[in-house]
N, C-alpha and C positions, 0 to 999 in steps of 0.2 A: 332878248334872249333870257328865258327863265332857267335858273340853274339851282338844282337841289344837291347841297353838299352833304355826304354822309357824315357821320359822327366822327369817323377817324379823320377826315378832312378838316373838320371844325376844330378838333383837338390840336392838330398839327399846325393850323393857323394861329390858333390861340398861343401855342408855344413859340411861335415865329419860326417853325421849321418849313412852313409853306407860306408862299406869298399868293394871294388871290388877286387877280385883276379887277379893277374897278373902272367902269366907264358908263356912258349913257345907255348903252345897248344890253348891258347885263344887270340882272336883278336876281339877287339870291333869296332862297326862300327856306323856311324851316317848317317842321311840324312837331306836335306835341311828343312824338316818339324821341326826338333829341332831348327832351325835357324828362321824359320816363327814364332813359339811360343815364341822365344827370342824376336822377333820384336813386338810382341803383349804386352810386358810387359809395365806396365804403370809407375812404380815407379823407379827412378834413373836409367833409361835405359842405360846411357853412361858408368856409372861405371859397372853395371851388364854385359853389352855387352863384355867388356874387360875380365872380370872374366869368364864369360860363354865360350867365344870363346877359351879361353886358356884352360879351363877344358876340352872342347870336343877335342881339338888338343892334349892334353896331354894323354887323355884316349884312343882315337881311332888312334893316329898317323897319323890323316888325312885320314883315310879309310872311304870313303863316298860311299853310294849307290845312283847311279843315274839312270834315265831312258834313255835307248838307243834309237836310231831312230825307232827301231822295237817294242818300249814299253815294253822292258824287263828290269827289274831293274838289274844293273850290277855294281860290285865294282871298284872304281876308288880311286886314291890318290888325294886328293884336301885339301887345307888348308881352314878350316872353315872360317877363316877371309876373304878370297878371294870370297867364296860363299856368305857370308853375304853382301858383297859390291854389289854383283849383284842383290840380292833380295831386297836391299834397293833403287834401282834406280825407276824412276816414273813409268816406264812401269810394273815392278813387283808389285808396290804398287797398280796399277790400276787392275792388275789381282787379286790381293789379295782382293780388295774392291769387285770385281765381285763375288768371292767366298762367301763373306759375305753376299752379296745380294741374291745370290742363296740358301744359306742356310736358309733364311727366308721363302723360299716357301715350305719347308717341313711341310706340314699341320697337320701331326700326332701329333706333339707337343702340338698343341692346344687342342687335344682331344687324350691323349695317350692311353685311354682304348677302343677307338673305334674297332679296329680289334680284341682285346682280347674278348670284349663282343660279337662280331659277331661270333667268333669261339668257345666260351665257354671256354676261357684259364683263368687259375688261376696262378698267379705268383708263388705261393708257390710250385705249381706243376712243371711248366715249368723250374723253376730255378734248380730243381733237375735232369733235362734231361742231359745226356752225349751229346756231340757232335754227336755221332752215332744215338741217339735217336732223336736229332733235325732233322738230315738229313732224318731218317726214317718217321718221322710224318709230317714234314713240308717242306721237300726238294723240292717237286713239286711246292708248293707256292713261295718258295724262288727262285728258278730257273726262274719261270715264271716272277716274279717282276725284277730280274737281266737282263733278255732278253729285257724286255721293257724299261730299264733304262740306260743301259750301251753301251758304244762304245769301251771300252778298259779295260785291267786287272785292272788298278788301280781304275776305277769306280765300279768294281765288289765288291771291298772290302767296299766301302761306301755304295753301295746299300744293300749288305748283312748286314752291321752293322745296317742301317736304318729299314730293313724290320725285322731283329732280335728284334730290340728295339720295333717296333710296335707290335709284337707278345708277348711282355712282358718279352723276355729273358734277364735277368740282365739289366732291363731297367734303363735308366739314369733318374736322378732327372731332373725335367723341371725347367730351369732357363733361364736367358737372353741369355746365351752363350751355351746352351746345345747342339744345333744342330752344332755349329761350333767346338765345343770341339770334338763331335762325328767325324766330318770330319778329324780333326787331328788325332784321335785314329785310324781310318780306315786307313789313309795314313801311320802312323807308322807301322801298322800291314802288310800293303802291302810292304813296304820296308824291313821289317823284314823276309818276305817270302824268301828272299835270304840266311838266316842264319839258324843256328841249333836251336837257342834260341831267343825269343822275350821276354826279362825280363821287367815285369811290375807289380807294386803293385796296378794298378786300376783292381779290380775284374771284373767290367763290360767289360772293354776292354779284359782282359785275356780270358774270357769265350766266348765273341763274336768271337775273333781272332781264337780260337781253332776250332770253328764251321766252320769258312770259310776255315781254312787249311785243315780239315777233308773233307769238301764238294768238294774241288776243288784239292784234292790230293797233298797238300804241305806236305813236312816233317818236317816243322818248329813246334816248340812246344812253346807256351805261358806259361810261368811259372812266379812264384813270386820270389822276390829277395831271400826269406829264401829257397825256393826250388832250386833255382840256386847254392846258396852257398852249400847246401847239395850235389848237383850233382857234383860241382867241387870238393869238399872234398872226395866224394866217388870215383871220377876218380883218384885224386892224390894217395889215398890209393890202389887202384888196380894197378896203375903204380909201386908203391913202392914194392908191393908184387911180380909183375912180374919181377922185376929187382934182386929179392933175389934168 
């Protein structure tokens, strides 16, 4: 079982607010996105960096999801400290700055109700839709938007997250960093698509991710920490019964 924990899960695990199960059937993985978010930390970064990199290394045993040359996410063994040293270099910082600048051009955040009003969408209704219903009712619009804005699979996730947000589906609260945060969320969901489970306690991210997985035929399930624990407990119980 491959499991991709969201940044919020890793932070709570590090603070001992959450306990993650370890057994031979579970393998946790990380991506550079976890490290990019670490780099964004404002307070006491030097101390936090050492703690977080150790946490990620111990949790994942250095199993990292990378993009291959053909833009397909693939699992590799890579020490997070080494990866962090790469993303700290000036070229990487320049690319990160370009991402920040690009995120400012998503105009929907300045008027988040624009598309909802045009289509007569109410949040209280659309937030009750299943991924299947989203695909049925708005799949054509989402596909059109993706085709106009994407050049690769990774960009598909961000475009889907953006258009789902514009449709009011588990819409993010607008603040200074909301668009950039959605970029991180979408990229986490993308790299998690190599895994069985994407564990996140961000409800907005979880629901958007499951829509993208459904729409593009991924087998990954985005679930909460609580559901993940229940799933692993049930799996352990079934294994115990089968051994008797």
